[in-house]
C-alpha positions as CSV (number, residue, x, y, z in Angstrom):
1,M,0.1,0.1,-0.1
2,K,1.4,3.3,-0.8
3,T,1.0,6.2,1.4
4,H,0.0,9.8,-0.2
5,R,2.2,12.5,1.3
6,T,1.8,16.2,0.6
7,H,4.2,18.2,-1.4
8,P,6.1,20.4,0.6
9,D,5.7,23.2,-1.7
10,H,1.6,22.5,-1.6
11,R,1.8,23.6,2.8
12,K,3.9,26.4,1.9
13,N,1.3,27.8,-0.7
14,E,-1.4,27.1,2.0
15,R,0.4,29.1,4.8
16,G,0.4,32.3,1.9
17,S,-3.5,31.7,1.5
18,I,-3.9,32.0,5.6
19,V,-1.5,35.0,5.7
20,I,-3.7,36.8,3.0
21,M,-6.8,35.8,4.6
22,T,-5.7,36.9,7.8
23,A,-4.4,40.1,6.6
24,I,-8.3,40.7,4.6
25,G,-9.6,39.9,7.8
26,M,-8.0,42.2,9.8
27,L,-8.5,45.3,7.4
28,L,-12.4,44.7,7.2
29,L,-12.4,44.8,11.2
30,L,-10.5,47.8,11.2
31,L,-13.3,49.4,8.7
32,M,-15.9,47.8,11.0
33,V,-13.8,49.5,14.3
34,G,-13.8,52.7,12.2
35,L,-17.3,52.7,10.7
36,C,-18.6,52.8,14.5
37,I,-16.2,55.6,15.5
38,D,-17.9,57.5,13.2
39,V,-21.2,56.9,13.6
40,S,-21.0,56.7,17.1
41,R,-19.3,60.5,16.8
42,I,-22.5,61.3,14.5
43,Y,-24.9,60.0,16.9
44,L,-23.5,62.0,19.7
45,T,-23.6,65.4,17.9
46,R,-26.9,64.5,16.3
47,T,-28.3,63.7,19.8
48,E,-26.9,67.0,21.5
49,L,-27.9,69.1,18.8
50,Q,-31.9,67.8,19.5
51,N,-31.5,68.0,22.7
52,A,-30.7,71.3,22.0
53,A,-33.4,72.4,19.7
54,D,-35.6,70.4,22.2
55,A,-34.7,72.9,25.0
56,A,-34.8,75.9,22.9
57,A,-38.4,75.3,21.4
58,L,-39.6,74.3,24.9
59,S,-38.4,77.9,26.6
60,A,-39.8,79.3,23.3
61,A,-43.2,78.0,23.6
62,A,-43.0,78.4,27.5
63,E,-42.8,82.6,26.4
64,L,-46.4,82.2,24.5
65,N,-48.8,84.5,26.0
66,G,-51.2,85.6,23.2
67,G,-49.5,88.7,22.8
68,D,-47.3,90.3,20.9
69,T,-44.4,90.1,23.6
70,G,-44.2,86.5,24.0
71,I,-43.4,86.3,20.3
72,D,-40.5,88.4,20.7
73,K,-39.5,86.8,23.8
74,A,-40.1,83.4,22.5
75,V,-37.3,84.3,19.7
76,A,-34.9,85.9,22.3
77,R,-35.6,82.4,24.8
78,A,-34.8,80.3,22.0
79,N,-31.4,81.9,21.4
80,D,-30.8,82.3,25.1
81,T,-31.4,78.7,25.6
82,L,-29.1,77.3,23.0
83,N,-26.7,79.2,24.4
84,T,-26.7,77.8,27.7
85,Q,-26.7,74.1,26.3
86,G,-23.4,74.7,25.3
87,I,-24.1,73.7,22.0
88,A,-23.1,77.6,20.2
89,T,-19.8,77.2,21.5
90,K,-19.1,73.5,21.6
91,Y,-19.9,73.2,18.2
92,N,-20.3,76.7,16.8
93,V,-24.0,76.5,16.1
94,G,-26.7,78.9,16.4
95,I,-30.6,78.9,15.8
96,S,-31.4,78.8,12.1
97,S,-34.9,79.8,12.4
98,V,-37.7,80.7,14.8
99,T,-41.0,80.3,13.0
100,F,-44.8,80.1,14.5
101,A,-48.0,78.2,13.9
102,V,-51.5,78.4,14.8
103,N,-52.1,74.6,14.3
104,I,-49.2,71.9,14.4
105,N,-49.7,71.0,10.8
106,D,-49.4,74.4,9.4
107,D,-47.1,74.1,6.0
108,P,-44.8,76.4,6.2
109,Y,-44.6,78.1,9.5
110,M,-44.7,81.6,9.8
111,S,-42.0,84.3,10.8
112,A,-42.2,86.5,13.8
113,T,-43.1,89.3,11.8
114,D,-46.1,87.2,10.3
115,A,-47.4,86.0,13.8
116,K,-47.7,89.4,15.3
117,T,-49.7,90.7,12.0
118,G,-53.2,91.8,13.3
119,T,-54.7,89.5,16.0
120,T,-53.0,86.3,14.9
121,A,-50.4,86.3,18.0
122,Q,-53.4,85.6,20.0
123,N,-53.8,82.1,18.5
124,I,-50.2,80.8,18.0
125,R,-49.7,78.0,20.0
126,F,-46.7,76.3,18.5
127,V,-43.0,77.1,17.9
128,K,-40.5,75.4,15.5
129,V,-36.9,75.6,16.4
130,V,-34.4,74.8,13.9
131,T,-31.0,74.6,14.3
132,D,-27.5,75.7,11.8
133,A,-26.5,73.1,10.0
134,H,-23.6,71.5,11.7
135,S,-20.4,69.1,9.8
136,T,-19.4,66.3,11.4
137,G,-15.9,65.3,9.9
138,L,-15.5,61.8,8.9
139,L,-12.2,59.6,10.1
140,F,-12.8,56.5,9.0
141,T,-15.0,56.4,6.4
142,S,-15.0,59.6,4.3
143,S,-13.7,57.7,1.6
144,A,-16.9,56.0,1.0
145,F,-18.9,59.6,0.5
146,S,-18.4,62.3,-1.6
147,N,-18.0,65.0,1.3
148,P,-15.9,63.9,3.6
149,D,-19.0,65.5,6.6
150,W,-21.7,64.6,7.9
151,V,-23.6,67.8,7.7
152,E,-27.1,68.3,9.6
153,S,-29.6,70.1,11.6
154,R,-32.1,69.2,14.1
155,K,-35.3,70.6,14.2
156,A,-38.1,70.7,17.2
157,I,-41.5,71.9,17.3
158,A,-43.2,72.8,21.1
159,G,-46.4,74.1,21.8
160,S,-49.1,74.2,25.0
161,S,-50.3,71.1,26.2
162,P,-53.8,70.2,24.9
163,R,-56.7,71.2,27.5
164,T,-59.9,72.2,28.4
165,A,-61.4,74.9,30.2
166,G,-60.2,74.4,33.6
167,T,-58.7,70.9,33.0
168,V,-55.3,70.3,33.8
169,C,-53.2,67.3,32.9
170,D,-49.7,66.0,35.0
171,F,-50.1,68.7,37.9
172,F,-47.6,68.6,40.6
173,P,-49.3,66.1,42.7
174,G,-49.8,67.6,45.9
175,A,-53.2,69.5,47.1
176,V,-52.4,73.1,48.7
177,A,-55.0,74.2,51.9
178,L,-55.5,78.4,51.1
179,L,-57.5,80.4,53.3
180,D,-57.4,83.0,50.5
181,P,-58.1,81.2,47.6
182,N,-56.9,84.1,45.6
183,P,-53.7,85.2,46.8
184,A,-52.1,88.1,44.5
185,P,-49.6,87.3,41.9
186,G,-46.6,88.1,43.2
187,T,-47.3,86.5,46.9
188,L,-44.4,84.4,48.7
189,L,-46.1,81.4,50.5
190,N,-44.1,78.7,52.3
191,L,-46.4,75.8,51.7
192,A,-45.6,72.8,55.1
193,F,-45.9,69.2,54.1
194,N,-48.6,67.8,55.9
195,Q,-49.1,64.0,56.0
196,G,-52.5,63.5,57.0
197,T,-53.4,60.9,60.0
198,G,-55.8,58.0,60.5
199,S,-58.1,57.8,58.1
200,S,-59.2,61.6,57.4
201,A,-56.8,64.5,56.7
202,V,-57.1,68.1,58.5
203,L,-55.2,70.3,56.4
204,N,-54.4,74.2,58.0
205,D,-53.8,77.4,55.9
206,K,-50.6,77.2,53.3
207,E,-50.1,73.1,53.8
208,Y,-50.0,70.8,51.0
209,I,-50.6,67.2,50.7
210,V,-50.0,64.6,48.0
211,L,-52.5,63.1,46.3
212,E,-53.2,59.2,45.0
213,V,-52.0,58.5,41.7
214,P,-54.4,55.8,39.4
215,N,-51.3,54.5,37.9
216,I,-48.7,54.0,41.6
217,N,-49.7,51.2,43.8
218,G,-48.8,52.6,47.2
219,N,-47.3,55.6,49.0
220,G,-44.2,55.2,50.5
221,T,-41.0,57.1,50.7
222,G,-40.1,56.3,46.9
223,E,-43.8,56.9,45.5
224,T,-43.4,60.3,47.2
225,A,-40.1,61.4,45.7
226,V,-41.3,60.4,42.0
227,L,-44.4,62.0,42.6
228,T,-43.5,65.2,43.8
229,A,-40.3,65.1,41.5
230,G,-42.9,65.3,38.1
231,L,-43.5,61.7,37.5
232,P,-46.6,61.9,35.0
233,N,-50.0,61.4,36.6
234,F,-53.6,62.2,35.3
235,C,-55.7,64.8,34.0
236,K,-58.4,66.9,36.4
237,T,-60.9,69.7,35.9
238,L,-62.1,71.8,37.9
239,G,-64.6,70.9,40.6
240,D,-63.2,67.3,40.5
241,N,-62.9,65.3,43.5
242,I,-59.5,64.6,44.2
243,N,-58.3,61.8,47.0
244,M,-55.5,62.9,49.5
245,T,-53.0,60.1,50.7
246,P,-51.4,59.4,53.7
247,S,-47.5,59.8,52.7
248,S,-44.9,57.9,54.2
249,N,-45.0,59.1,58.0
250,Q,-44.1,62.6,59.8
251,N,-40.1,62.0,59.8
252,N,-40.0,60.5,56.4
253,G,-42.6,62.6,54.0
254,P,-41.2,65.7,53.7
255,R,-37.9,65.1,53.2
256,N,-39.3,62.7,50.5
257,A,-41.5,65.0,48.9
258,G,-38.8,67.6,49.5
259,E,-35.8,65.9,47.7
260,G,-38.3,65.0,44.7
261,S,-39.0,68.3,44.3
262,N,-35.5,69.6,44.0
263,T,-34.7,67.4,41.2
264,R,-35.8,70.8,39.4
265,F,-32.8,72.5,40.5
266,N,-30.2,69.5,39.7
267,E,-30.4,68.1,42.8
268,Y,-30.8,64.1,42.8
269,A,-30.8,62.5,46.1
270,N,-29.6,58.6,46.5
271,G,-32.0,55.9,47.4
272,Y,-35.7,55.2,46.2
273,G,-34.2,52.8,44.2
274,N,-32.3,55.0,42.2
275,A,-35.1,56.4,40.4
276,L,-34.3,60.0,40.9
277,Q,-32.4,60.4,37.6
278,P,-31.8,63.7,35.2
279,D,-32.7,61.9,32.4
280,V,-36.0,61.2,33.9
281,F,-36.5,64.3,35.9
282,H,-34.8,67.0,34.5
283,P,-33.6,69.9,35.8
284,D,-34.5,73.6,34.7
285,Y,-32.2,75.2,32.7
286,N,-32.1,78.4,35.5
287,I,-31.6,76.8,38.9
288,R,-30.8,80.4,40.8
289,E,-32.3,80.5,43.9
290,G,-33.9,83.6,45.0
291,I,-34.6,85.5,42.1
292,T,-38.2,86.7,41.2
293,Y,-40.3,84.9,38.8
294,Q,-40.2,87.9,36.4
295,E,-36.7,87.6,37.1
296,Y,-37.0,84.1,35.4
297,V,-39.1,85.0,32.8
298,D,-36.5,87.4,31.6
299,G,-34.1,85.3,31.6
300,S,-31.6,87.2,33.8
301,P,-29.9,86.2,36.2
302,I,-28.9,82.6,35.3
303,T,-27.4,80.0,37.0
304,S,-26.9,76.8,35.3
305,P,-26.5,73.2,36.6
306,S,-22.5,72.1,35.8
307,T,-23.9,68.8,35.2
308,N,-26.3,66.9,33.3
309,T,-26.5,70.0,31.1
310,Q,-28.0,67.6,28.5
311,Y,-31.4,67.2,30.4
312,R,-32.0,71.2,31.0
313,E,-36.0,71.5,30.5
314,A,-37.5,75.1,30.4
315,G,-40.5,75.9,32.7
316,R,-39.5,73.1,35.6
317,R,-40.0,75.5,38.2
318,M,-43.2,76.1,37.7
319,I,-45.5,73.8,39.2
320,I,-49.7,74.1,38.9
321,M,-51.3,72.8,41.8
322,P,-55.0,72.4,42.7
323,I,-56.4,74.4,45.6
324,I,-58.6,72.9,48.2
325,L,-59.9,74.9,51.4
326,P,-58.4,74.4,54.7
327,N,-60.1,72.7,57.4
328,G,-61.7,74.9,60.5
329,P,-64.3,74.3,63.3
330,T,-67.5,74.4,62.6
331,G,-68.9,77.6,61.9
332,S,-65.5,79.2,60.6
333,V,-65.5,80.6,57.0
334,A,-62.6,81.1,54.4
335,A,-61.9,84.8,53.4
336,D,-64.1,84.4,50.7
337,G,-67.3,83.8,53.0
338,T,-67.0,79.8,52.2
339,P,-67.7,77.7,55.2
340,L,-64.7,75.4,56.2
341,T,-65.5,71.7,58.0
342,P,-63.5,70.2,60.8
343,S,-62.1,67.3,58.7
344,Y,-61.8,66.0,55.1
345,P,-63.0,62.2,55.8
346,A,-61.4,59.6,53.6
347,Y,-59.0,61.9,52.3
348,T,-61.5,63.2,49.6
349,T,-62.4,66.9,48.6
350,N,-62.7,69.0,45.1
351,I,-60.7,71.2,43.4
352,R,-61.5,74.5,44.5
353,K,-59.2,76.7,42.0
354,W,-55.9,75.9,40.1
355,G,-53.0,77.6,41.5
356,V,-49.5,78.5,39.2
357,F,-46.4,78.8,41.4
358,F,-42.8,79.3,40.4
359,M,-40.1,77.6,43.3
360,R,-38.1,80.5,44.3
361,N,-35.9,78.0,46.1
362,K,-35.1,74.5,47.2
363,S,-36.9,72.5,49.6
364,V,-35.3,72.5,53.2
365,I,-34.1,68.7,53.6
366,V,-32.8,67.9,57.1
367,Q,-30.6,64.9,57.2
368,G,-30.1,62.4,60.3
369,G,-32.4,63.2,62.7
370,G,-35.2,63.4,60.2
371,C,-38.6,66.4,59.5
372,S,-41.0,65.4,62.8
373,S,-39.6,68.1,64.5
374,N,-38.8,70.9,61.5
375,P,-41.4,72.6,60.3
376,L,-39.6,73.9,57.6
377,C,-38.8,70.4,56.6
378,G,-39.6,69.5,53.1
379,A,-42.1,73.3,52.6
380,L,-41.9,74.4,49.6
381,Q,-40.9,78.2,48.7
382,V,-43.1,79.5,45.8
383,E,-44.3,82.8,44.6
384,V,-48.0,83.0,43.2
385,V,-48.1,83.3,39.3
386,R,-52.0,83.1,39.3
387,T,-54.8,81.1,40.4
388,V,-57.3,80.0,38.1
389,G,-61.4,79.2,39.3
390,P,-64.9,80.3,38.9
391,T,-64.7,83.8,39.6
392,S,-61.3,84.0,37.5
393,P,-60.4,83.8,33.5
394,V,-59.5,80.5,32.4
395,V,-59.0,81.0,29.0
396,P,-55.1,83.0,29.3
397,T,-54.6,86.8,28.5
398,A,-51.9,88.5,26.8
399,T,-50.9,89.9,30.2
400,S,-51.5,86.3,32.4
401,S,-49.7,82.3,32.3
402,S,-51.6,79.7,31.0
403,L,-52.3,77.0,32.8
404,T,-50.6,75.0,30.1
405,L,-47.3,73.5,30.3
406,P,-45.0,73.5,26.8
407,V,-44.4,70.2,25.6
408,I,-42.4,68.6,22.7
409,Y,-44.9,67.3,20.0
410,R,-42.1,66.7,17.4
């Protein structure tokens, strides 16, 4: 029997083939890595441009007030917000256009000048912001394109949230008891946290209590924190019943409510299953404490977050809360003569008015020793912007703030 033997030259040829295949494989791998790097750079830039466009559109929409001044302020705020987002300095990108529309599907959107023509301004509800085009240099895959740069701009459309008269969605889930249900705009209030006890709630003047939310089970520390941080809840209309909840306990409840509220100031407490995160509960674009509502609207002075800047959102310090009557002895009355009740059995009452408030400062948090002995712990330090109810106009005017909140549509 003959044994077949491979000729030595054949083995040499096979070794040469492996070297070639290895070289081709490494080249393909290098190209794939390069493609991943280029795509990552494109998406990183795109995300930052989109975040900037979203923030600019939201801040512009918040300025719409049914008058010419709102149009001018919307344009100014959009440009200012883009600067505070860092895009203007990081990428040398500005705003290409700020345009307006009555209906979201209008085409084209109108310029600021046209939006102020005649009575058009009072019907403007939407703002479109388009950024300048930005070029991202392709490091590894430029040869695959006729242009070695990836060029694109981003746009965002924001407008007031839809509503019927007196209806608000995703409001701050805390009812505030006010003996005077019509506080004047500019009034400063220190709203103390009230947990409620037993099977009923007794609220004093200028106290707030957390509400039950249908899509959340329980009313412990975590639920209180995420609710007051701004977790979307439900819609209610003037006169509707609302249900309060004995939130946590008097030692933890105020701290939980305060830490949730303080996310608006770029302050994120540990705990709560790591639920308080800036990508969910955005910091406001201006976190400067002690400023008035008018200074906030005017955009000066501004203190911007040093971290989590990509998540900044205009209007987060503006909170809308249902107003209810405080409790009092039988025979006592509110400022407008409405009789008070000794308590709210089963934690239930109805919405008397809506209040729009501006958070002047962060909520005071007492660590270590707890909050039960400190009435300021968890308190909301707010300035009254306006109230809306049966005896006040529901439809916003050119000189008053709306109950609607700006939202991104596209």
